[in-house]
C-alpha beads as a LAMMPS data file, in Angstrom:
LAMMPS data file: protein, C-alpha beads

86 atoms
85 bonds

1 atom types
1 bond types

-500.0 500.0 xlo xhi
-500.0 500.0 ylo yhi
-500.0 500.0 zlo zhi

Masses

1 110.0

Atoms # bond

1 1 1 6.243 13.312 -24.049
2 1 1 3.110 11.170 -24.670
3 1 1 0.897 10.226 -21.774
4 1 1 1.786 6.823 -20.008
5 1 1 0.146 3.511 -21.358
6 1 1 -3.541 2.810 -19.878
7 1 1 -1.985 -0.610 -18.763
8 1 1 0.223 1.398 -16.332
9 1 1 -2.690 3.406 -15.223
10 1 1 -4.533 0.282 -14.656
11 1 1 -1.687 -0.979 -12.398
12 1 1 -1.615 2.061 -10.267
13 1 1 -5.434 2.232 -9.568
14 1 1 -5.211 -1.509 -8.782
15 1 1 -2.440 -1.202 -6.261
16 1 1 -3.930 2.005 -4.843
17 1 1 -7.076 0.105 -4.282
18 1 1 -5.175 -2.765 -2.535
19 1 1 -3.507 -0.382 -0.137
20 1 1 -6.664 1.170 0.631
21 1 1 -8.088 -2.288 1.353
22 1 1 -5.279 -3.238 3.677
23 1 1 -5.496 0.453 5.423
24 1 1 -8.737 -0.702 6.968
25 1 1 -6.749 -2.726 9.433
26 1 1 -3.973 -0.205 10.008
27 1 1 -3.195 -0.062 13.678
28 1 1 -3.463 3.658 13.956
29 1 1 -6.700 3.432 12.060
30 1 1 -8.238 4.031 8.409
31 1 1 -8.696 7.830 9.097
32 1 1 -4.859 8.072 9.699
33 1 1 -3.850 5.690 6.805
34 1 1 -6.119 6.923 3.901
35 1 1 -5.141 10.721 3.738
36 1 1 -1.292 9.687 3.951
37 1 1 -1.769 7.230 1.077
38 1 1 -3.605 9.863 -0.904
39 1 1 -1.047 12.360 -0.430
40 1 1 1.801 9.905 -1.508
41 1 1 -0.096 8.816 -4.625
42 1 1 -0.984 12.528 -5.491
43 1 1 2.610 13.549 -5.240
44 1 1 3.530 11.459 -7.895
45 1 1 0.440 12.140 -10.267
46 1 1 2.672 14.273 -12.316
47 1 1 5.001 11.734 -13.529
48 1 1 4.927 10.874 -17.484
49 1 1 7.939 8.756 -17.750
50 1 1 6.987 5.076 -18.096
51 1 1 10.275 4.181 -15.954
52 1 1 9.341 6.335 -13.034
53 1 1 5.883 5.168 -12.953
54 1 1 6.976 1.522 -12.793
55 1 1 9.470 2.355 -10.113
56 1 1 6.612 3.980 -8.158
57 1 1 4.485 0.792 -8.474
58 1 1 7.438 -1.318 -7.241
59 1 1 7.600 0.969 -4.418
60 1 1 3.916 0.594 -3.562
61 1 1 4.150 -3.204 -4.032
62 1 1 6.893 -3.175 -1.292
63 1 1 4.913 -0.870 1.121
64 1 1 1.968 -3.446 0.396
65 1 1 4.263 -6.435 1.522
66 1 1 5.505 -4.449 4.492
67 1 1 1.801 -3.741 5.906
68 1 1 0.996 -7.532 5.092
69 1 1 3.926 -8.439 7.306
70 1 1 2.760 -5.916 9.950
71 1 1 -0.587 -7.678 10.018
72 1 1 0.776 -11.259 10.119
73 1 1 3.156 -10.179 12.928
74 1 1 0.217 -8.790 14.952
75 1 1 -1.956 -11.689 14.062
76 1 1 0.959 -14.227 15.485
77 1 1 1.628 -12.101 18.497
78 1 1 -2.216 -12.471 19.344
79 1 1 -2.564 -15.870 18.911
80 1 1 0.640 -16.685 20.793
81 1 1 -0.777 -14.588 23.757
82 1 1 -4.027 -16.372 23.667
83 1 1 -2.242 -19.884 23.802
84 1 1 0.675 -19.079 26.024
85 1 1 0.709 -20.925 29.287
86 1 1 0.991 -18.478 32.049

Bonds

1 1 1 2
2 1 2 3
3 1 3 4
4 1 4 5
5 1 5 6
6 1 6 7
7 1 7 8
8 1 8 9
9 1 9 10
10 1 10 11
11 1 11 12
12 1 12 13
13 1 13 14
14 1 14 15
15 1 15 16
16 1 16 17
17 1 17 18
18 1 18 19
19 1 19 20
20 1 20 21
21 1 21 22
22 1 22 23
23 1 23 24
24 1 24 25
25 1 25 26
26 1 26 27
27 1 27 28
28 1 28 29
29 1 29 30
30 1 30 31
31 1 31 32
32 1 32 33
33 1 33 34
34 1 34 35
35 1 35 36
36 1 36 37
37 1 37 38
38 1 38 39
39 1 39 40
40 1 40 41
41 1 41 42
42 1 42 43
43 1 43 44
44 1 44 45
45 1 45 46
46 1 46 47
47 1 47 48
48 1 48 49
49 1 49 50
50 1 50 51
51 1 51 52
52 1 52 53
53 1 53 54
54 1 54 55
55 1 55 56
56 1 56 57
57 1 57 58
58 1 58 59
59 1 59 60
60 1 60 61
61 1 61 62
62 1 62 63
63 1 63 64
64 1 64 65
65 1 65 66
66 1 66 67
67 1 67 68
68 1 68 69
69 1 69 70
70 1 70 71
71 1 71 72
72 1 72 73
73 1 73 74
74 1 74 75
75 1 75 76
76 1 76 77
77 1 77 78
78 1 78 79
79 1 79 80
80 1 80 81
81 1 81 82
82 1 82 83
83 1 83 84
84 1 84 85
85 1 85 86
């Protein structure tokens, strides 16, 4: 089978970089986040089927949204705690 399109490769690299960027603020730390992210992407490096690659990109987008939601919740709780009357 032919290698996947360069467009898919760019999408994978883009989502990887976005997740790395989000990992800077991860609650357990960047040193916890980065190796796990790398391992997750490396385990899928042998994929050649475009459907499988697209499925992996969709899963990465979902994870990205979950991490963003985690950050927004953390920010909301912090702000609420600061302005809450005690």
